[in-house]
C-alpha positions as CSV (number, residue, x, y, z in Angstrom):
1,M,45.7,194.0,99.9
2,N,45.4,194.6,96.2
3,P,48.3,196.7,94.9
4,E,46.2,198.3,92.2
5,M,43.6,199.2,94.8
6,D,46.2,200.8,97.0
7,K,47.4,202.9,94.1
8,A,43.9,204.0,93.3
9,N,43.3,204.9,96.9
10,S,46.5,206.9,97.1
11,M,45.6,208.8,94.0
12,N,42.0,209.4,95.1
13,N,43.5,211.0,98.3
14,Y,45.4,213.5,96.2
15,I,44.8,217.1,97.1
16,P,45.2,219.5,94.2
17,P,46.6,223.0,94.6
18,D,44.3,225.7,96.0
19,P,41.8,226.8,93.3
20,S,43.2,230.3,93.4
21,V,46.4,229.0,91.8
22,G,44.6,227.7,88.7
23,D,42.4,230.8,88.6
24,A,45.5,233.1,88.6
25,V,47.1,231.1,85.8
26,R,43.9,231.1,83.7
27,H,43.4,234.8,84.2
28,R,47.0,235.5,83.1
29,N,46.8,233.3,80.1
30,D,43.4,234.7,79.1
31,A,44.8,238.2,79.3
32,L,47.8,237.3,77.1
33,R,45.6,235.5,74.6
34,A,43.4,238.6,74.3
35,I,46.5,240.8,73.6
36,H,47.8,238.2,71.1
37,N,44.5,238.2,69.2
38,R,44.4,242.0,69.1
39,L,47.9,242.5,68.0
40,G,47.8,239.6,65.6
41,L,45.6,241.7,63.3
42,L,48.3,244.4,62.9
43,S,50.8,244.7,60.1
44,D,54.5,244.3,60.7
45,E,55.0,248.1,60.7
46,E,52.3,248.5,63.3
47,L,53.8,245.8,65.4
48,R,57.1,247.6,65.3
49,S,55.4,250.7,66.5
50,V,53.9,248.8,69.5
51,L,57.4,247.3,70.2
52,A,58.9,250.8,70.1
53,G,56.8,252.1,72.9
54,D,53.3,250.9,73.6
55,P,52.2,252.2,77.0
56,D,50.9,248.8,78.0
57,P,53.9,246.8,79.3
58,A,52.3,243.5,78.4
59,S,51.9,244.4,74.8
60,R,55.5,244.9,73.8
61,P,56.6,241.2,74.5
62,V,53.6,239.9,72.6
63,A,54.4,242.2,69.7
64,L,58.0,241.0,69.7
65,G,56.9,237.4,69.7
66,L,54.6,238.0,66.8
67,L,57.3,239.7,64.7
68,F,59.8,237.0,65.6
69,S,57.3,234.3,64.5
70,R,56.5,236.0,61.3
71,L,60.2,236.5,60.4
72,A,61.0,232.9,61.2
73,K,58.2,231.6,59.0
74,A,58.6,234.1,56.2
75,A,58.3,232.3,52.8
76,G,60.7,233.1,50.0
77,R,63.5,234.2,52.2
78,T,66.8,232.3,52.5
79,P,68.0,231.4,56.0
80,D,70.7,234.0,55.8
81,T,68.1,236.7,54.9
82,R,65.8,235.6,57.8
83,N,68.7,235.6,60.2
84,A,69.8,239.1,59.1
85,R,66.3,240.4,59.6
86,L,66.1,238.8,63.1
87,V,69.5,240.3,64.1
88,E,68.2,243.7,62.9
89,L,65.0,243.3,64.9
90,L,66.7,241.9,68.1
91,G,70.1,243.6,68.2
92,G,68.8,246.9,69.6
93,L,66.8,245.2,72.3
94,L,69.5,243.3,74.1
95,N,69.6,245.8,77.0
96,D,65.9,246.8,76.8
97,P,64.7,248.0,80.2
98,H,61.6,245.6,79.9
99,P,63.0,242.3,81.3
100,D,60.8,240.1,79.0
101,I,62.0,242.1,75.9
102,A,65.7,241.9,76.9
103,K,65.4,238.2,77.8
104,S,63.7,237.2,74.5
105,A,66.1,239.3,72.5
106,I,69.1,237.7,74.2
107,R,67.7,234.2,73.8
108,H,67.0,234.5,70.0
109,C,69.5,236.9,68.6
110,R,72.4,235.3,66.8
111,L,75.5,236.6,68.5
112,T,77.7,237.0,65.4
113,Y,78.6,240.7,65.8
114,E,81.0,241.8,68.5
115,R,78.8,244.8,69.4
116,H,76.0,242.4,70.2
117,I,78.2,240.1,72.2
118,E,79.3,243.2,74.2
119,A,75.7,244.2,74.7
120,V,75.0,240.7,76.1
121,R,78.0,240.9,78.4
122,A,76.7,244.3,79.6
123,A,73.3,242.5,80.3
124,L,75.1,240.5,83.0
125,D,74.6,243.7,85.1
126,H,71.0,244.2,84.1
127,P,68.8,245.1,87.1
128,E,66.7,242.0,86.6
129,N,68.2,238.7,87.7
130,R,66.4,236.7,85.0
131,V,68.0,238.9,82.3
132,Q,71.4,238.3,83.8
133,A,70.7,234.6,83.8
134,E,69.7,234.6,80.1
135,A,72.8,236.6,79.2
136,A,75.1,234.1,81.0
137,I,73.5,231.2,79.2
138,A,73.7,232.9,75.8
139,L,77.4,233.7,76.3
140,A,78.1,230.1,77.4
141,K,76.4,228.8,74.3
142,I,78.9,230.7,72.1
143,K,81.7,229.5,74.3
144,D,82.7,233.0,75.4
145,A,85.8,232.4,77.5
146,K,85.4,235.8,79.2
147,I,82.2,234.5,81.0
148,F,84.1,231.9,83.2
149,D,85.2,234.3,85.9
150,T,81.7,235.7,86.3
151,L,80.3,232.1,86.5
152,Q,82.8,231.2,89.1
153,Q,81.8,234.2,91.2
154,W,78.1,233.3,90.8
155,F,78.9,229.7,91.6
156,D,80.4,230.7,95.0
157,R,77.6,233.2,95.9
158,D,75.3,232.5,98.8
159,E,72.2,233.1,96.7
160,Q,71.2,229.7,95.4
161,G,69.5,231.3,92.3
162,F,72.8,232.7,91.1
163,R,74.6,229.4,91.8
164,N,71.9,227.4,89.9
165,V,72.4,229.7,86.8
166,A,76.2,229.3,87.1
167,I,75.8,225.5,87.2
168,E,73.6,225.6,84.0
169,A,76.0,228.0,82.3
170,L,79.1,226.0,83.2
171,K,77.4,222.9,81.8
172,T,76.6,224.8,78.6
173,L,80.2,226.2,78.4
174,G,81.5,222.7,78.6
175,T,85.2,223.4,79.1
176,D,87.4,221.1,81.1
177,E,87.7,223.9,83.7
178,A,83.9,224.2,83.9
179,R,83.4,220.4,84.2
180,D,86.1,220.2,86.9
181,T,84.3,222.9,88.9
182,L,81.0,220.9,88.9
183,I,82.7,217.6,89.6
184,E,84.7,218.9,92.6
185,S,81.5,220.4,94.2
186,Y,79.5,217.3,93.5
187,E,82.1,215.0,95.1
188,K,82.1,217.2,98.2
189,G,78.3,216.6,98.4
190,G,77.1,220.0,97.2
191,R,75.7,222.5,99.6
192,N,72.7,220.4,100.4
193,E,70.5,217.7,98.9
194,G,68.9,220.0,96.3
195,D,72.2,221.5,95.3
196,K,73.7,218.1,94.8
197,A,70.8,217.1,92.6
198,V,71.3,220.1,90.4
199,L,75.0,219.3,90.1
200,A,74.2,215.7,89.3
201,N,71.7,216.7,86.6
202,A,74.2,219.1,85.0
203,L,76.9,216.5,84.9
204,L,74.5,213.9,83.5
205,R,73.7,216.2,80.6
206,M,77.5,216.5,80.1
207,G,77.7,212.7,79.7
208,D,79.0,212.1,83.3
209,E,76.8,209.5,85.1
210,R,78.4,209.7,88.5
211,G,75.2,211.2,90.0
212,V,72.7,208.8,88.4
213,N,72.4,206.5,91.5
214,F,71.9,209.5,93.8
215,L,69.2,210.9,91.5
216,N,67.5,207.5,91.2
217,S,67.4,207.1,95.0
218,L,66.0,210.6,95.4
219,A,63.3,209.9,92.8
220,I,62.3,206.6,94.4
221,R,61.9,208.4,97.8
222,A,59.0,210.2,96.2
223,Q,58.9,213.1,98.7
224,G,58.8,216.8,97.8
225,R,60.3,218.9,95.0
226,W,63.7,217.2,94.7
227,S,62.2,213.8,94.1
228,V,60.3,215.3,91.2
229,F,63.4,217.1,89.9
230,A,65.4,213.9,90.1
231,A,62.8,211.8,88.3
232,T,62.3,214.4,85.6
233,A,66.1,214.7,85.1
234,L,66.5,211.0,84.6
235,Y,63.5,210.8,82.2
236,I,64.8,213.7,80.1
237,A,68.3,212.2,80.0
238,N,67.2,209.6,77.5
239,Y,63.4,209.4,77.4
240,S,63.4,205.8,78.6
241,D,60.8,203.5,80.0
242,A,62.8,203.5,83.3
243,G,62.4,207.3,83.5
244,L,58.7,207.1,82.8
245,R,58.3,204.5,85.6
246,L,59.9,206.9,88.0
247,L,57.3,209.5,87.0
248,L,54.5,207.0,87.5
249,H,56.0,205.9,90.9
250,I,55.7,209.4,92.2
251,L,52.1,209.8,90.9
252,E,51.1,206.6,92.6
253,N,53.2,206.6,95.8
254,G,54.5,210.1,96.4
255,D,53.6,212.5,99.2
256,N,51.1,215.2,98.2
257,E,53.7,217.8,97.4
258,A,55.6,215.5,95.1
259,K,52.3,214.5,93.4
260,Q,51.3,218.2,92.9
261,R,54.7,219.0,91.4
262,M,54.6,215.9,89.1
263,V,51.1,216.7,87.9
264,N,52.1,220.3,87.2
265,Q,55.2,219.1,85.3
266,I,53.2,216.7,83.1
267,C,49.8,218.4,82.8
268,Y,50.8,222.1,82.7
269,N,54.3,222.1,81.3
270,W,54.2,219.2,78.9
271,I,50.6,218.6,77.7
272,H,49.0,221.9,78.5
273,S,45.9,220.3,80.1
274,P,43.1,222.3,81.5
275,H,43.0,219.9,84.4
276,A,46.5,220.7,85.7
277,F,45.2,222.4,88.8
278,T,42.2,220.1,89.5
279,G,41.7,216.8,91.1
280,E,41.4,215.2,87.7
281,G,45.0,216.2,86.9
282,I,46.6,213.3,88.7
283,H,44.5,210.8,86.7
284,E,45.3,212.5,83.4
285,A,49.0,212.6,84.3
286,R,48.9,208.9,85.1
287,R,47.1,208.1,81.8
288,W,49.7,210.1,79.9
289,V,52.6,208.2,81.5
290,Q,50.9,204.9,80.9
291,G,50.3,205.9,77.2
292,K,53.9,206.8,76.8
293,L,55.0,203.5,78.2
294,K,53.0,201.8,75.4
295,S,54.2,204.2,72.7
296,P,57.4,204.1,70.7
297,N,57.6,207.9,71.1
298,K,58.8,208.6,74.7
299,Y,59.3,212.3,74.1
300,P,57.1,214.6,76.4
301,I,54.5,215.8,73.8
302,P,50.8,215.2,73.9
303,L,49.6,211.9,72.7
304,T,47.4,212.1,69.6
C-alpha cells in the first residue's frame, strides 16, 4: 500500500463536529462583533457609562475591552501614566458580580496596591469558579505566599477542575514547595492518565523533563483528548519540528475524536479559520502544519 494514499484515505474519512457546533460558535461571534461595532463608535466617557451599568450583560465586557485597548494604545502617555489609568479603570472591578468583568479585571490589573491584592484574595471566594481560578493565577504570578495553603486544598479536592487550577497556579508560583508537590504527585502516577499528563506538562514548563517520555507516548497513541493535549504540550514547550510532527501524526493517524480536537486547536484557536468545524478543517490544519515544518517560524500564528 502507498503510505501517502493511506494518509489521504484516513483524512477523507474524517467526520467533523455536528454542524450545530459551528453554527452556535458563529452565532455567538456574530453577536459579539455587532456589540463591538456598536460600542466602538462611543467615546471613552460613554463606554464608562456602559461599563457602569448597561442592562445588556454582554455589553459590559465589550465596553471594558474597548476601554482597555484604547488605554493600552494611547499615544503620548508614558508607561507609568498608562498603567495608572489602567489601575484606576480596573481596580474597582476586581470583585464585580459579572464573572467576565471580574475575570478580565483580575487578569489585567497590576497588583501593586495592597487593597487590590486583598480584593483578588477575596475573589478566591467568588461564586463563579472561573473567577476563583483567575484570582489564584494572578496571586501566583505576584508570588503571593499566602496563596499556597489555598492551592494545596484545591490540589487535594475531588473536583478535577479545582485540581487543574491548583496545578497551573503551583507551576506559576514556582516555589520549591510548589514544585515538590507536583513532583510527588507525578511520581505516584497522578490520579489517572489525564491528571498525570497535566502534571507532566506543568513540570515541563518549569524546566523539569521527567514527564516528556510519557507525554510523547501519549501523543503517539493518537487517541482522544489526552493525546492532543500531550502533543500540544510538547509542541508549545519549544515550538520544534518534533512537536509539529506529533500534531501531523494525529491529523493523519488519530481516531476521530483526536482529529476533531486537533483541528479545533489549530483551525479555531490558532489560525481562526472559518473551516474549523467543517470537513475542510482537517486538510487546512494539515497544510498549516506542513507549512510550519518548512518555515523558520514555528510559532502558532497564521502563515502569511
